Backbone as CSV, one residue per row, in Angstrom:
resi,resn,N_x,N_y,N_z,CA_x,CA_y,CA_z,C_x,C_y,C_z
1,MET,123.085,-64.228,-8.007,124.342,-64.618,-7.437,124.878,-65.862,-8.127
2,GLU,123.992,-66.794,-8.438,124.437,-68.015,-9.104,125.066,-67.690,-10.454
3,ASP,124.500,-66.721,-11.159,125.073,-66.311,-12.453,126.461,-65.717,-12.266
4,ALA,126.635,-64.909,-11.225,127.950,-64.315,-10.957,128.968,-65.405,-10.653
5,LEU,128.584,-66.391,-9.848,129.493,-67.495,-9.542,129.835,-68.283,-10.797
6,GLN,128.817,-68.584,-11.599,129.033,-69.404,-12.787,129.812,-68.668,-13.875
7,SER,129.945,-67.357,-13.748,130.741,-66.627,-14.730,132.244,-66.801,-14.475
8,HIS,132.611,-67.339,-13.317,134.032,-67.606,-13.040,134.451,-68.819,-13.858
9,PRO,135.602,-68.773,-14.523,136.001,-69.875,-15.407,136.211,-71.227,-14.709
10,ALA,136.486,-71.238,-13.411,136.718,-72.505,-12.713,135.433,-73.166,-12.225
11,VAL,134.311,-72.444,-12.256,133.043,-72.962,-11.718,132.273,-73.693,-12.805
12,ARG,131.899,-74.944,-12.495,131.081,-75.738,-13.418,129.600,-75.611,-13.099
13,GLU,129.256,-75.604,-11.789,127.864,-75.477,-11.346,127.860,-74.717,-10.037
14,ALA,126.735,-74.031,-9.765,126.600,-73.322,-8.497,125.131,-73.238,-8.114
15,ALA,124.870,-73.282,-6.823,123.521,-73.111,-6.290,123.637,-72.334,-4.989
16,ALA,122.702,-71.428,-4.761,122.695,-70.641,-3.533,121.443,-70.985,-2.738
17,ILE,121.639,-71.165,-1.424,120.512,-71.463,-0.540,120.665,-70.640,0.733
18,GLY,119.573,-70.446,1.436,119.611,-69.814,2.746,119.753,-70.900,3.798
19,VAL,120.655,-70.699,4.741,120.852,-71.668,5.818,120.725,-70.952,7.163
20,PRO,120.304,-71.673,8.194,120.159,-71.051,9.511,121.477,-70.486,10.021
21,ASP,121.384,-69.343,10.684,122.554,-68.694,11.262,122.147,-68.111,12.610
22,GLU,122.953,-68.353,13.627,122.614,-67.886,14.965,122.573,-66.368,15.060
23,LYS,123.486,-65.675,14.400,123.550,-64.224,14.500,122.489,-63.532,13.644
24,TRP,122.367,-63.931,12.385,121.502,-63.225,11.439,120.167,-63.912,11.187
25,GLY,119.984,-65.111,11.701,118.762,-65.865,11.433,118.926,-66.745,10.218
26,GLU,119.450,-66.167,9.147,119.709,-66.928,7.927,120.831,-66.222,7.160
27,LEU,121.658,-67.004,6.488,122.690,-66.430,5.630,122.751,-67.206,4.332
28,VAL,123.405,-66.616,3.339,123.480,-67.226,2.016,124.708,-68.131,1.933
29,LEU,124.458,-69.369,1.557,125.513,-70.357,1.349,125.492,-70.746,-0.121
30,ALA,126.652,-70.737,-0.734,126.765,-71.177,-2.128,127.390,-72.561,-2.145
31,MET,126.756,-73.473,-2.860,127.304,-74.811,-3.082,127.874,-74.773,-4.495
32,VAL,129.160,-75.115,-4.618,129.845,-74.926,-5.890,130.565,-76.197,-6.319
33,VAL,130.409,-76.541,-7.592,131.200,-77.595,-8.231,132.224,-76.850,-9.076
34,ALA,133.503,-76.974,-8.698,134.521,-76.168,-9.373,135.854,-76.891,-9.427
35,ASP,136.696,-76.385,-10.325,138.078,-76.834,-10.384,138.855,-76.016,-9.350
36,THR,140.133,-75.947,-9.471,140.969,-75.308,-8.454,140.681,-73.819,-8.313
37,VAL,139.989,-73.476,-7.241,139.681,-72.097,-6.883,139.344,-72.098,-5.395
38,THR,139.603,-70.984,-4.726,139.295,-70.911,-3.300,137.975,-70.171,-3.080
39,ALA,137.430,-70.341,-1.903,136.195,-69.642,-1.536,136.429,-68.129,-1.558
40,ALA,137.562,-67.689,-1.050,137.870,-66.255,-1.032,137.923,-65.683,-2.453
41,GLU,138.494,-66.432,-3.386,138.545,-65.973,-4.785,137.146,-65.849,-5.373
42,LEU,136.271,-66.799,-5.058,134.911,-66.749,-5.594,134.107,-65.603,-4.985
43,ILE,134.274,-65.359,-3.691,133.564,-64.244,-3.068,134.056,-62.922,-3.665
44,ALA,135.358,-62.785,-3.860,135.904,-61.580,-4.490,135.375,-61.426,-5.912
45,HIS,135.254,-62.523,-6.630,134.705,-62.498,-7.992,133.261,-61.997,-7.965
46,CYS,132.465,-62.485,-7.022,131.066,-62.053,-6.909,130.970,-60.562,-6.596
47,ARG,131.877,-60.064,-5.772,131.842,-58.649,-5.388,132.102,-57.717,-6.568
48,ARG,132.709,-58.239,-7.624,132.909,-57.430,-8.826,131.584,-57.175,-9.547
49,PHE,130.605,-58.066,-9.334,129.336,-57.984,-10.055,128.137,-57.642,-9.174
50,LEU,128.260,-57.887,-7.868,127.111,-57.755,-6.968,127.440,-56.865,-5.775
51,ALA,126.399,-56.312,-5.182,126.576,-55.570,-3.931,127.032,-56.555,-2.852
52,GLY,127.765,-56.082,-1.876,128.319,-56.940,-0.836,127.288,-57.790,-0.121
53,TYR,126.100,-57.217,0.154,125.076,-57.977,0.871,124.463,-59.086,0.016
54,LYS,124.670,-59.046,-1.286,124.143,-60.077,-2.168,125.129,-61.217,-2.403
55,CYS,126.362,-61.052,-1.954,127.391,-62.076,-2.144,127.233,-63.184,-1.112
56,PRO,127.659,-64.393,-1.467,127.555,-65.484,-0.493,128.449,-65.222,0.709
57,LYS,127.981,-65.624,1.871,128.773,-65.479,3.093,129.632,-66.716,3.328
58,ARG,129.181,-67.837,2.798,129.940,-69.088,2.888,129.878,-69.777,1.544
59,ILE,130.946,-70.501,1.220,130.975,-71.304,-0.002,131.450,-72.693,0.375
60,GLU,130.715,-73.680,-0.066,131.119,-75.068,0.133,131.319,-75.711,-1.227
61,PHE,132.400,-76.458,-1.347,132.692,-77.144,-2.596,132.153,-78.564,-2.502
62,VAL,131.430,-78.963,-3.533,130.814,-80.289,-3.574,131.181,-80.980,-4.884
63,GLU,131.025,-82.301,-4.886,131.312,-83.099,-6.090,130.261,-82.868,-7.175
64,SER,128.992,-82.776,-6.748,127.900,-82.576,-7.696,126.702,-81.989,-6.960
65,LEU,125.768,-81.452,-7.727,124.525,-80.919,-7.183,123.389,-81.849,-7.576
66,PRO,122.447,-82.106,-6.654,121.358,-83.030,-6.980,120.404,-82.440,-8.020
67,ARG,120.089,-83.256,-9.014,119.182,-82.828,-10.080,118.135,-83.902,-10.340
68,THR,117.023,-83.482,-10.912,115.982,-84.421,-11.310,116.402,-85.091,-12.614
69,ALA,115.604,-86.036,-13.064,115.896,-86.723,-14.319,115.878,-85.756,-15.504
70,THR,115.122,-84.658,-15.364,115.064,-83.674,-16.449,116.118,-82.576,-16.292
71,GLY,116.949,-82.657,-15.253,118.041,-81.722,-15.074,117.774,-80.538,-14.170
72,LYS,116.581,-80.481,-13.559,116.266,-79.365,-12.675,116.980,-79.537,-11.332
73,LEU,117.563,-78.459,-10.836,118.278,-78.476,-9.559,117.288,-78.719,-8.415
74,GLN,117.647,-79.608,-7.508,116.790,-79.941,-6.363,117.294,-79.217,-5.117
75,LYS,116.966,-77.933,-5.015,117.435,-77.138,-3.882,116.869,-77.640,-2.561
76,PHE,115.679,-78.221,-2.584,115.104,-78.722,-1.336,115.994,-79.785,-0.709
77,ARG,116.710,-80.554,-1.532,117.635,-81.563,-0.993,118.866,-80.906,-0.384
78,LEU,119.315,-79.804,-0.961,120.445,-79.069,-0.388,120.047,-78.450,0.951
79,ARG,118.853,-77.849,1.001,118.379,-77.214,2.233,118.141,-78.230,3.335
80,ALA,117.642,-79.397,2.988,117.283,-80.416,3.991,118.479,-80.792,4.855
81,HIS,119.640,-80.875,4.269,120.845,-81.227,5.022,121.110,-80.217,6.139
82,TYR,120.978,-78.936,5.840,121.263,-77.895,6.821,120.137,-77.731,7.822
83,ARG,118.931,-77.912,7.403,117.799,-77.803,8.321,117.814,-78.956,9.332
84,ALA,118.193,-80.146,8.899,118.239,-81.296,9.801,119.324,-81.139,10.854
85,ASP,120.403,-80.433,10.516,121.510,-80.239,11.450,121.300,-79.055,12.384
86,HIS,120.280,-78.245,12.160,120.064,-77.037,12.955,119.301,-77.395,14.226
87,HIS,119.862,-77.048,15.391,119.256,-77.456,16.655,118.785,-76.276,17.495
88,ASP,118.662,-75.094,16.932,118.268,-73.934,17.713,116.753,-73.814,17.824
89,ALA,116.291,-72.627,18.042,114.874,-72.381,18.273,114.009,-72.828,17.102
90,ASP,114.548,-72.826,15.902,113.766,-73.227,14.739,113.541,-74.725,14.678
91,ALA,114.209,-75.506,15.524,114.108,-76.963,15.442,112.668,-77.436,15.533
92,GLY,111.863,-76.781,16.346,110.466,-77.182,16.464,109.699,-76.995,15.173
93,LEU,110.113,-76.031,14.365,109.450,-75.806,13.083,109.923,-76.798,12.029
94,LEU,111.107,-77.366,12.245,111.689,-78.224,11.234,111.388,-79.695,11.465
95,ARG,111.145,-80.049,12.682,110.865,-81.444,13.009,109.549,-81.507,13.761
96,PRO,108.816,-82.605,13.596,107.575,-82.713,14.369,107.896,-82.714,15.855
97,SER,107.142,-81.975,16.605,107.366,-81.954,18.044,106.513,-83.027,18.699
98,THR,106.865,-83.368,19.917,106.099,-84.366,20.665,104.742,-83.766,20.979
99,PRO,103.671,-84.487,20.689,102.352,-83.915,20.962,102.172,-83.675,22.457
100,ALA,101.519,-82.595,22.784,101.250,-82.283,24.184,100.215,-83.246,24.725
101,SER,100.310,-83.505,26.002,99.314,-84.371,26.645,97.973,-83.678,26.626
102,PRO,96.900,-84.439,26.442,95.579,-83.789,26.461,95.307,-83.258,27.855
103,PRO,94.567,-82.172,27.960,94.289,-81.623,29.279,93.459,-82.606,30.091
104,GLU,93.766,-82.616,31.373,92.995,-83.521,32.243,91.603,-82.968,32.394
105,SER,90.649,-83.854,32.366,89.271,-83.377,32.518,88.965,-83.225,33.993
106,SER,88.234,-82.219,34.276,87.828,-82.016,35.679,86.327,-81.920,35.717
107,THR,85.783,-82.478,36.716,84.334,-82.434,36.873,84.021,-81.539,38.060
108,HIS,83.016,-80.773,37.879,82.602,-79.884,38.972,81.425,-80.526,39.666
109,ALA,81.495,-80.630,40.978,80.416,-81.242,41.749,79.481,-80.243,42.276
C-alpha cells in the first residue's frame, strides 16, 4: 500500500499502520507527507492498484515521518500515538494495570 501511495506524484513519503477501531478492531491508517492532494484522491489512486480491502481507510497528512539517524522509518512512534489515545477494552493491554490486591490469608482452626 505504501508503494501505491508513493506512486502518486504529490506524495513525498507514506507509512501505513494499524490503529484501533471500535467496529473492526483495527483499520489501516496511512500517514502521508504530500503536496496539495486530498485523502479521497489518494484512496482513489490506491484503488487503481490495490484491492479495496487493501486500501487505507483513513489518511492523515503530516509534516514529516519519524526516522532514525540512518533513515529507517520508526513506525512504533506512529503507533504509540494512537495506542495511547485508545480507551476501549484494549487499554489494559496497552497500559500497565493496577496490580490486584494480594489475597487475604485465612487460617483454619
